[in-house]
N, C-alpha and C positions, 0 to 999 in steps of 0.2 A: 726607255720608259721615262727617265728623268727629263729628257727633252720634251716629251709629250706633256708632262705635268707643267713644266715651265711655260710652254707655249699656251697651254690651257689657262693657267693662272694669269698670264699677260693679257690674253683675250678677255677673260672675265673682269679684269680691272678696268677695261674700257667700257663696260656696261654700267650704267648709272644704278646705284642702289636707291632705296626709298628716300634716304636723307638727302642725297644729291639731287634727286628729282624734285623734292620739295624746296630745296634751297635755291634752285635756279629760277623760280618764278613765284612771286608772292600770291598770285591767284591760285596756283596749285596748292600752296601751303594753306591758304584760307579754306579750301575744300576739305583738307584733312583735319584742320582744327575744328571746322564746323561739324564734321562727322563725329569727332571725339566729343564735342560739346553735347550734341544730340544724344549720343550714347550714354554719357555720364550724368545728364541732368534729367530730373523727373519732369515730364511734360507739363504737369500741373504748375510747376514753378516757373515756366517760361512765359513771359508776357506775350500776348497775341501780337502786339506791335513789334516786339523783337522778332517774332517768327516771320512777320511780314517783311521786316528789314532783311533778315537772313535770306528769305525766299527771293526777294528782289535781287540781292547780290548774286545768289546762285544762278538766277536766270541770266544775268549779264555774263557771268563766268561761263555758263554753258555755251553761249555763242562764241566767246573767245576760245574756249577749249576745242570747239568744233573746228575752228580755223587751224589751230595748232595741230589737231589730229589729222586734218586733211593734208597739211604740209608734211607732217611726218610720214604719212602714207605715200605721198608723192615722192619724197626722198627715197624711201625704201624701194618703190617701184623703179625709179631711175637707176639706182645701184643694182637692183636685180636684173634689169634689162642690160646694163653694161656688162655685168658678170656673164650673162648668157652670151652676149655678142663676143666678148673676149674669149670665152671658153670655146665657142664654136669656131672662131677664127684660128685659135691655137690648134684645135683638133684637126681642122682641115690642113693647116701647115704641117703638122706632125705626120699626118697620114700621107700627104703627097711627097714629103721629103724622105720617107723611109719605106722599108719593106713591111712595116708593122701593120697590124690589122686595125680597123676603125675603133674597136673596143679599147685597145691599148692606147691609141692616139687620144681618145676621149678621157681615159684615166689619167694620162700624163697632163692633158690640158686642165683637168679638174684640179690636179695638184698645184698647178701654176696660178690658179685664181683663188687660192685659199684666203688670201688677205682681203680680197673683195667679198668673199663669202662671209668673213667675219663682220665686215662693215654692214652687209645686208642683215645679218643676225642682230647686230646692235640697232639698226634702224627699225627692224621688226619689233624689238623690245620697246623702243621709244614710241612707236605707233600704238602698240598694245597698252602701254601706260596711259596714253591720252584717251584711248577708247574706253578703258576701264574707268578712268576718272569721269568721263562723260556719262557713263552708266550710273556711277555713284551720284553724280549731281542730279540726274534725272530722278533717281529713287528718292533722294533727300527732298527734292522739290515736291514730289508727289506726297511724301510723308508729311511735309509741312502743310500742304493744302488740306490733307485729311485732318491733321491736328487742328487747323483753324476751323474747319467745319464742325468738328466735335466740340471745340471750345465755344463756338458760336451757338450751337444747340444747347449746351449746358447753360450758357448765359440766358438764353430765352426761357428755358425751363425754370431757372432760378427766379427770373423776373416775374414770370407768370405765377409762380407759387407765392411770391411776396405780394403781388398785386391782388391776388384772390384771398389774401388773409390766411394763407397756408392751407386752404381747402383743396 
């Protein structure tokens, strides 16, 4: 059981945590900082020009993260394909070299590709991080667009009230 825990802990250390994910790319970090700012700041206190600036940056980051996400997905797919190829080749070799059944040969082959399986899991996590970040950027951009529309409507209403002498 101690070996299992040690192997699990070693594998988990290879998966990036949130701080590591943020630290490796300033655009990733900007998205998290922007989310925190929008969360903590009263919308009425954010200047519309600042919202436009933030929205523009998030739009550029969205394209960048889309490419990073696609690359992470491709990496995961390549490792998964290689895992399957190696596992199948090993299963066939084990099945043809012994008197064992195909189920046993597949099980032995699966045990021999555990390191590749760990890499696939790490790559899946990386891909998911980028996909989740893309969704967050999309939501923040939509929120900023809505906020700008609301602020624009409020400005027009206030101007109309002032121009009409408050009537």
